[in-house]
C-alpha positions, 0 to 999 in steps of 0.5 A, a space after each residue: 215384598 208383597 209381590 214376593 210372598 205371592 204364589 208363582 201360580 196365575 191368580 185370577 184376581 182381577 177383571 180383564 176383558 177377553 174373547 176367544 176366536 177359533 180359527 178355521 181348521 186347516 192343516 199347517 204344512 210347515 212350522 218353519 215360520 216359528 223362528 227366534 227373533 233378535 229380542 228373544 236372543 237378547 232376552 235369553 242372554 239377559 236371563 242367563 246373566 240374571 240367573 248366574 248373578 242374582 239367583 239364590 242358589 247361583 248353581 253353575 250352567 253346565 252339562 248337568 244343568 243342560 241335562 235337567 233343561 232337556 228333561 224339563 223341556 220334554 216334559 213340559 211338551 209331552 208329559 204323558 209320552 204320547 206325542 214324541 216317538 223313540 226316533 224323535 227322542 234319539 234325535 234330540 239326545 244329541 243335544 242333551 249336554 249342549 243346552 248350557 252352551 247354546 244358552 250362553 251363546 244365545 243359540 235358540 234354534 235347537 229349542 225351536 226345533 224341538 217344539 216344531 217337531 212337537 207341533 207336527 206330532 200333536 197336529 198328527 195325533 189330533 187328526 188321527 183322533 178326529 179320523 177315529 170319531 168320524 167312524 162314529 163312537 158306536 164303532 168302538 167295541 167296549 167288550 174287548 178286554 184291554 187296558 190303557 196305561 194312564 200314568 205314562 210319566 215314566 213309560 217307554 216312548 212309543 217305538 214308532 207311529 204304529 205304536 203311537 196310533 194304538 196308544 191314541 186308539 186306546 186314548 180316544 176309546 177311554 175318553 168315549 168310555 168316560 163320558 158314556 159312563 158319565 151318562 152322555 148319549 152317543 151323539 153328544 159324545 161325538 159332538 163334544 170330542 169332535 169339537 174339543 179336538 178341532 178347537 185344540 187343532 185350531 189353537 195349535 195353528 195359532 202358535 206364535 214364536 213367543 209361545 215357543 220362546 216362553 216355554 223354552 226359556 221356562 224349561 231353563 228357568 224353572 230347572 232352578 226352582 218352580 217359582 223362577 219363571 220368564 213372563 212374556 210381555 203379555 203375561 208380564 202385564 197380567 202378573 202386574 194386574 194380579 199383584 195389585 191391591 184391588 182383588 177383583 175376579 173369581 178368587 182362585 189360584 190355578 195350576 197346569 196339570 197335564 191337560 187340565 187346569 187344577 185349582 190350587 187354592 181359593 182366595 178367602 171370601 173371594 167369589 169362587 170360595 163363596 159358592 162353596 162348590 169349588 175346592 182345591 184339587 178340582 179340575 176346570 174342564 169348561 168355561 162359558 160367559 154368562 149364558 153362552 155355550 160352555 167352551 171345552 178347555 181341556 188341553 189349553 195352556 194355563 194363561 189362555 184359560 186365565 184369560 177366558 175366566 177373566 171378565 168385567 166386575 159384576 159379569 157372570 162366568 160359568 166353570 165346569 168343574 170335575 171335583 177332586 173328590 171323584 174317583 180318577 175315572 169319574 168324568 161326572 162334573 158340576 157347573 158353577 156360576 160365579 159373579 166376578 167381583 172385588 174381594 172386599 177388605 172387610 170380608 177378609 178381616 179377622 173374626 172372633 167367636 167363643 167356643 164353649 166346651 164342657 171339659 172333664 166336667 167343668 165348663 169353659 170358654 175359649 176364644 177363636 180368632 180366625 184370620 183368612 189373610 194377612 192384609 194391610 190397607 196400604 192406601 188408608 195408611 198412606 193417606 193418614 187414615 188413623 182407622 186403617 184396617 190391618 191384621 194386627 189392629 183388628 186382632 188386638 181389638 178382638 183379643 181385648 173383647 175376648 179378655 173382657 168375655 173372660 175366655 180361658 185361652 185363645 185359638 188362632 185359626 190360620 187354616 186356608 190362609 194363603 199368606 199376604 203382608 210380611 209386615 203384618 206377620 211380624 207385627 202380629 207376632 210382636 202381640 204375643 212375645 216380649 220383643 226379638 226377632 220374628 223372621 229371617 231373610 237370607 239373600 243370595 249373597 249369604 247376608 242374613 237380614 233380621 225382621 224383629 218386633 222391637 216393642 217391649 212387652 206382650 199384649 196377650 201372654 195367656 194360653 194359646 193354640 194355632 190351627 193350621 192346615 196345608 193351604 196355610 202358606 207364606 206369612 202364615 208359616 212365618 207366624 206360626 213358626 215364630 209361635 212354635 219357636 218361642 214356645 208361645 203356642 201349641 201348633 195343631 192341625 196339618 203340615 203347612 204349604 211350605 213356600 219359603 222363598 222370596 221372588 222379585 221381578 227383573 224387567 228384560 228388554 223383552 218381558 220380565 224375569 221373576 227371580 228367586 233371590 232370597 229365602 225365609 228362615 224361622 227364628 230357630 234357623 229352620 227354613 219354612 221352604 219345602 217342609 213348612 211348619 210341622 205341627 206339635 200334634 197332627 190332624 188328618 189332612 183334608 188334601 193330598 200333600 203329594 198334590 197340593 204344596 211346595 213339595 209337590 212342585 218340581 225342582 222345589 228348593 230343599 229345606 235347610 237351616 242356618 244359625 238360630 236368632 234366639 235361644 228360647 226358654 225351655 219348652 213349656 209344652 215338651 214334658 206334656 206332648 206325649 200325654 196330649 197326643 195320646 188323649 187326642 188320638 183317643 178322642 179322634 179315633 172314632 170321631 166321625 169328622 176325623 174318621 171321615 177325613 182320614 178314610 176319604 183321603 186313604 181312598 183317594 190315594 188308593 185310587 191315585 196309585 192305579 196306573 192302568 184303567 180297563 176299556 171294557 165297559 162292564 169292568 169299568 162300570 163295575 169298578 165305578 160302582 164299587 168306588 161309588 159304594 165305598 164313597 157312599 158308605 163314608 158319606 152315610 157314616 158321617 151323616 148318621 153320626 150327625 143325625 142327618 138322613 143317609 143318601 141312597 146314592 152319591 149326589 152332587 148338591 146343587 148350587 142353591 143348596 150349597 149356598 143356603 147351607 153356607 149362609 146358615 150360622 155356624 157355631 164353633 162347636 160344630 167344627 170338629 177340628 176347632 173343638 179338638 183344638 179347644 180340647 187339647 189346649 184345655 188338656 194342656 192347662 190341666 196337665 200344666 196345673 197339676 204339675 205345678 200343684 204337685 211341685 208346690 206340695 213337694 
């Protein structure tokens, strides 16, 4: 089950030696050597049968599915519609409703034919770009008033090669202009882009039949849902490494994002998270081993970037990262050094602190328990160690200590908790309820298994709030959902990630199939899938939910519900939610941290809606300056409110300064979201007490 709770994205969590070799760039005359073999044909038939019999939804493989496969495959190969031309698409369209029959019959030839044409077009485009660069970057005229369409997902396919040439002329010009505005000299720009395109061309010429097969079968598998995935023999081995108990590497979960690799989340207490220089939605554009030369990885496949980032424990990898906070056209980057190491269990352990607040003229103490992950030391448990570490055991101990400290309530902090052990989510729930169901698991045959807390009595029955955000996922959502459904705690913060499906690994004759075969449901009968957990009171999101989360993934399975497993007593929070929300909004309206988060996200979303960029240098620099001035104003408003010196310009804090800042002891009162959660809980206690007194005196 631990495997099934994982993200379906590749997690860089274990040491793996890898080197890269760039082949000599020579034009491939023909890609006809790329043909399916017998093992791949058999594997494809096995995938068809497994999806038919065991996928959670069991959708039919018919003409409608064929159209989805066709569209998905083209999007995988050419997401920006910058390689194929209209005549290619018209030629392929004859197969649009036939992929269901091809797959049922083990006919892989059409999928391979489309891929070979893609390679021809991509090779031609890279050679075209290199030809432009040979003329020198000074040959580009940046005084011309023209634009490039950057959001091409729904653009028309280029009509012919001439239109494709013009598109690529603008693309290369845009690349040069981005780097020029980022401060690079013409010679450096020429060298960087020439090396980038030559490297891509060299890698292209190393394409194997397995690369084609994996892409094509995944276009089929992922038309069912984003977590159903074919793993080639190499990637199957990597997946087994990723899911082992010993977390070692840089501790980051990555996702392909067109030509870039995007950070989805960071493993709590992992090497990447400790740098304080990498954040969700950042893009990795370069990787270097130790002090070696940086390798440009734009245009690389996700699995190739993963192999390059992995390495021996204790070694150093440097990542060149474009921060998510940059404007869309801002290519300025930072280089972050990371020492590959194991993520120590004790560093992910639950921690406590005491939040001291003066609320409405009275002093209060609230306990805070931060849970970075749902962990269980299986090895120690199996060995019979009575002191084995687990989330529930640690939290139970911390609650006891906080009760001795006579706290007035407890806040459970699940922000950025990506999940972990389902058993621990269930047992932790049991600390706060009398007994009963904790989560429902519905299988593909419709059978519902009920996981429950069978121990009578609660360990803690005092006032409680649970703080979540968009990166609270999987087991975090199960626990938060149970606390909400039992009306045991106020749920505060942001809408959670929304991964509510269960995967299993099915071995094939050739590789493996990761298959979605079940779905999680809360005890109220609501799925955690797609929608996640909606807080009782919402805070501003710190990441764009359209970019990060289950709902951001193509073909994500929908939210639904089944019969509830419990009929909880009346909701003690419901009579006060309107008043609690009003008080929260009054406090947060002018709270500098809340204002900064809201305004920064609003600016980011505004910029993301821009579909074109100017290729006129004067206009582009003016646009960049205007954006930087807005970003600077937001940053300085926050700094001024905290008594810090305003910045004269947007500057990236260097790594040493970031680490020094991170090492400073932090008080819970310095965390605006935590403090506000405490005040909401105290508001509830005050309102509830006033109502009780009113009812008593009537």
